[in-house]
Legacy VTK file of the C-alpha trace (Angstrom):
# vtk DataFile Version 3.0
C-alpha trace
ASCII
DATASET POLYDATA
POINTS 102 float
6.370 -10.085 73.772
2.819 -10.352 72.553
0.645 -12.606 74.666
-2.047 -14.335 72.652
-4.899 -16.361 74.036
-6.387 -18.812 71.605
-9.923 -20.112 71.647
-10.793 -23.698 70.913
-12.066 -24.913 67.568
-15.517 -25.531 69.120
-15.634 -21.974 70.511
-14.787 -20.632 67.062
-17.675 -22.644 65.569
-20.042 -21.214 68.181
-18.826 -17.685 67.448
-19.278 -18.211 63.696
-22.844 -19.451 64.248
-23.651 -16.249 66.133
-22.126 -14.143 63.360
-24.011 -16.050 60.637
-27.382 -15.600 62.324
-26.621 -11.946 63.006
-25.908 -11.425 59.300
-29.097 -13.187 58.179
-31.248 -11.159 60.520
-29.501 -7.890 59.700
-30.606 -8.550 56.116
-34.116 -9.239 57.431
-34.008 -5.832 59.145
-33.220 -4.246 55.768
-36.281 -5.991 54.352
-38.414 -4.673 57.218
-37.070 -1.156 56.631
-37.803 -1.431 52.903
-41.383 -2.539 53.555
-41.910 0.216 56.131
-40.601 2.812 53.668
-43.191 1.693 51.119
-46.192 2.236 53.385
-47.794 5.527 54.311
-48.042 4.600 57.979
-45.785 1.966 59.510
-47.770 -1.163 60.248
-47.449 -2.243 63.887
-46.649 -5.792 62.782
-43.712 -4.576 60.677
-42.383 -2.516 63.564
-42.824 -5.485 65.920
-41.008 -7.716 63.451
-38.044 -5.358 63.383
-37.875 -5.213 67.165
-38.114 -8.992 67.425
-35.174 -9.355 65.029
-33.142 -6.864 67.084
-33.987 -8.673 70.322
-33.167 -12.014 68.699
-29.790 -10.766 67.497
-28.940 -9.381 70.927
-29.944 -12.521 72.817
-29.100 -15.304 70.339
-25.914 -13.973 68.786
-24.855 -12.086 71.901
-25.105 -15.162 74.101
-23.163 -17.236 71.554
-20.436 -14.589 71.373
-20.209 -14.442 75.156
-20.236 -18.245 75.444
-17.449 -18.666 72.897
-15.255 -15.961 74.412
-15.767 -16.702 78.107
-16.534 -20.412 78.171
-19.359 -19.839 80.684
-21.709 -22.651 79.663
-24.764 -21.221 81.447
-24.891 -18.483 78.799
-25.979 -21.146 76.322
-29.203 -21.579 78.287
-30.568 -18.217 77.134
-29.702 -18.719 73.459
-33.053 -20.421 72.648
-34.895 -17.290 73.822
-33.216 -15.421 70.991
-34.261 -18.191 68.616
-37.859 -17.773 69.728
-37.580 -14.031 69.054
-36.263 -14.809 65.555
-39.180 -17.160 64.860
-41.686 -14.619 66.152
-40.028 -11.948 63.987
-40.344 -14.083 60.861
-43.950 -14.909 61.727
-44.922 -11.270 62.201
-43.022 -10.291 59.049
-44.884 -12.940 57.043
-48.207 -11.775 58.505
-47.406 -8.136 57.716
-46.266 -8.939 54.182
-49.409 -10.982 53.563
-51.594 -8.019 54.581
-49.442 -5.348 52.953
-51.015 -3.305 50.193
-48.265 -1.572 48.201
LINES 1 103
102 0 1 2 3 4 5 6 7 8 9 10 11 12 13 14 15 16 17 18 19 20 21 22 23 24 25 26 27 28 29 30 31 32 33 34 35 36 37 38 39 40 41 42 43 44 45 46 47 48 49 50 51 52 53 54 55 56 57 58 59 60 61 62 63 64 65 66 67 68 69 70 71 72 73 74 75 76 77 78 79 80 81 82 83 84 85 86 87 88 89 90 91 92 93 94 95 96 97 98 99 100 101
């Protein structure tokens, strides 16, 4: 007999939020890669932007995945740190794009 454990509707919403933000920022990483490929030397702000998106995905989405699957509420406390990394990534990407000479 197959034993299935179901997660609550709220946990599924939390998981879907993590997946949505991971998708958006994976697309942002493609944009960063495209901009880096169009420059002779990678700009430090573009590289920083990419790393900030990766860190944001790991912390924001990762903590939401863990929260939804384990139910450990203290994991939700670190989620905003990932959000800050996302904001910093967008800020550095905007700064880099503003100064980019293609």
